Structure formats: structure tokens, C-alpha cells
C-alpha positions in Angstrom: 111.1 102.6 139.9 114.2 100.6 140.6 115.1 97.3 139.1 114.7 95.5 142.4 111.1 96.8 142.8 110.0 95.1 139.5 111.1 91.7 140.7 114.0 91.6 138.1 117.6 91.4 139.1 120.0 94.2 138.2 121.8 91.8 135.9 118.5 91.1 134.0 118.0 94.9 133.6 121.6 95.2 132.4 121.3 92.4 129.9 118.1 93.9 128.5 119.8 97.3 128.2 122.8 95.7 126.5 120.5 93.9 124.1 118.6 97.0 123.2 121.9 99.0 122.7 123.4 96.2 120.5 120.4 95.1 118.5 117.9 98.0 118.3 119.4 99.4 115.0 118.8 96.1 113.2 115.4 95.6 114.7 114.4 99.2 113.8 115.4 98.5 110.2 113.2 95.4 110.2 110.3 97.4 111.6 110.8 100.1 109.0 110.9 97.6 106.2 107.6 96.2 107.4 105.8 99.5 108.0 107.7 101.8 105.6 107.2 104.6 108.0 109.8 105.9 110.4 107.4 106.9 113.2 105.4 103.6 112.9 108.7 101.7 112.9 109.8 103.3 116.1 106.4 102.7 117.7 106.5 99.0 116.5 110.0 98.5 117.9 109.1 100.2 121.2 106.0 98.0 121.6 108.0 94.8 120.7 110.7 95.7 123.2 108.1 96.4 125.9 106.6 93.0 125.3 110.0 91.4 125.4 110.8 93.2 128.7 108.0 91.5 130.4 109.2 88.1 129.1 112.9 88.8 129.6 113.4 86.5 132.5 112.3 83.6 130.3 114.3 84.5 127.1 117.5 85.9 128.5 119.3 82.6 128.6 120.4 82.3 125.0 120.1 84.7 122.0 116.9 86.7 122.6 116.9 88.3 119.1 114.8 85.6 117.3 112.2 85.9 120.1 112.1 89.7 119.8 112.0 89.5 116.0 109.0 87.2 116.3 107.3 89.6 118.7 108.0 92.4 116.2 106.5 90.6 113.2 103.5 89.4 115.2 102.8 92.9 116.5 103.1 94.2 113.0 100.6 91.6 111.9 98.2 92.5 114.7 98.4 96.2 113.8 97.8 95.4 110.1 94.8 93.2 111.0 93.3 96.0 113.1 94.3 98.5 110.4 96.0 100.6 113.1 96.7 104.1 112.1 98.3 106.0 115.0 99.0 109.1 113.0 96.8 110.9 110.5 98.3 112.6 107.4 98.3 116.3 107.3 97.2 118.6 104.4 100.8 119.9 103.9 103.6 117.5 103.1 107.1 118.2 104.3 109.6 119.3 101.7 111.7 116.4 100.3 114.0 116.0 97.4 112.7 114.2 94.4 113.8 110.6 94.0 116.7 110.2 91.5 118.7 107.3 90.4 118.8 104.5 92.9 116.4 106.4 95.2 113.8 106.1 92.4 114.4 102.3 92.1 114.1 102.0 95.9 110.8 103.9 95.8 109.5 101.6 93.1 110.6 98.5 95.1 108.9 99.9 98.3 105.7 100.4 96.4 105.8 96.9 95.0 106.5 95.5 98.5 103.5 97.4 99.9 101.3 95.5 97.4 102.4 92.1 98.8 100.3 90.4 101.4 101.7 91.0 104.9 103.1 87.4 105.3 104.8 87.5 101.9 106.3 91.0 102.7 107.5 89.7 106.1 109.2 86.7 104.4 110.9 89.0 101.8 112.0 91.4 104.5 113.4 88.8 106.8 115.1 86.7 104.1 116.5 89.4 101.8 116.8 92.5 103.8 117.7 91.0 107.2 119.6 88.1 105.4 118.1 85.4 107.7 118.1 81.8 106.6 114.9 79.9 105.7 115.0 78.1 109.1 115.4 81.3 111.1 112.6 83.0 109.1 110.4 80.0 109.6 111.1 80.0 113.4 110.3 83.8 113.6 107.1 83.5 111.6 106.0 80.2 113.3 105.8 78.2 110.1 107.8 75.5 108.3 110.7 76.2 106.0 108.6 74.9 103.1 106.0 77.7 103.8 108.9 80.2 103.8 110.0 78.9 100.4 106.5 78.9 98.9 105.7 82.4 100.3 109.0 83.7 98.8 108.2 82.1 95.5 104.7 83.7 95.4 106.1 87.1 96.5 108.7 87.0 93.7 106.1 86.0 91.2 104.0 89.0 92.1 107.1 91.3 92.1 108.0 90.1 88.6 104.6 91.2 87.3 104.6 94.6 89.1 104.7 97.4 86.4 106.8 99.6 88.7 109.6 97.2 88.5 109.6 97.0 84.7 112.2 99.2 83.0 112.7 100.0 79.4 115.6 98.6 77.3 116.8 101.0 74.7 118.6 99.4 71.7 120.8 101.5 69.5 118.9 102.6 66.4 115.6 101.4 67.7 113.0 104.1 68.4 110.8 101.8 70.4 111.7 100.5 73.8 111.2 96.9 74.9 110.1 96.6 78.5 111.6 94.0 80.7 111.3 93.1 84.4 115.1 93.6 85.0 115.0 94.7 88.6 112.6 91.9 89.7 114.8 89.4 87.8 117.7 90.5 90.0 115.5 89.5 93.0 114.8 86.1 91.3 118.6 85.6 90.9 119.0 86.2 94.6 116.2 83.7 95.3 117.8 80.9 93.3 121.3 81.6 94.6 120.3 81.0 98.2 
């Protein structure tokens, strides 16, 4: 099917293609951070871009990325509400290297993020992984900046209590270890510095 047959101009098709080429990497990262699964992230991005394509003539004027991000987050929320599971796990897991060093910390953080309610996870992903402002995050989620602040605060409070994010402190000459929420404190420092 040609661009003219869909009722869209060639320039509209070109601008959509250019947008996808320029922004799909960032949008895929957001989708992955929300779903924490590469295949689901690709499906989520593809679905969001398909929805954006049908609305492209309305959103092409300015920067369409906030609109597409909002579609992405809303689609993720819809899938979550429906408990969508497009792929079923198999009995055999693929071989993978064991998490070491920073990879282990990332794994702990992913697990902690999975425990957050979907809205809080979306706020944390948009604010701290995508580095969006409170106003941009609020616009994407369709809420006020105050809601973004309160959801961020609640998310960090839960992350501070997560036992996966607590690491032992070893003091010289002390056989016992004191446990402290060091990694989640780093997140709190980021929260207060913004």
C-alpha cells in the first residue's frame, strides 16, 4: 500500500519514518524499563508506534515524542490491567552469565522496581531513567506535578525498605556486619537534588 492510498501525504510518512529512526532507541529503553522484558518492550513500542501512526496527522506539528511516550505508558498500563502475557515461559532457560558486580546491583534494582505499583514505576522510569522533568512526566502520565512528586516520594520510601537494596557494611575488626540501605539512599540523594 502506498502513502497516497492511506490518505497521508508523503511528507507525513517521511516525518513519521524520521521520528521512528531518531527516537525509537529511547522509546524502546523506556518500554524495556517498564516491562523488563526485551520481547515485551519491542511489542509495546510497536503497538505504541502503530497507535501514533493513526494519529500522526494531528501530532506531527510540534514535538510528537511526549504524545508517543504517553501512548507507550498508557498501553503498558492497559496491558498490566489485563495481565497480558503474550509469551509463555519454557521449561528450559537460555544460558546466561551469572550477575556480577554492577550487574548484580542492577538485578536487585530491577526486582525492587517490579514490586512498585505500575504508576510509581512509571514515574521512577520517566523521571530518573529517562531524565524527564516533573512537568514532562506529569504531562505524559496525565496528572499534576504534585502527583508526580508524591508518587516519587512513595516509590523511594518503598525502595528504601526493600531488602534487596540493603547492603552490608563491614567495619575493620568487626565480625558482624551492619546492614544499611546504601543503594536506595543514592536514589534519595538524586530525588532531593532535582
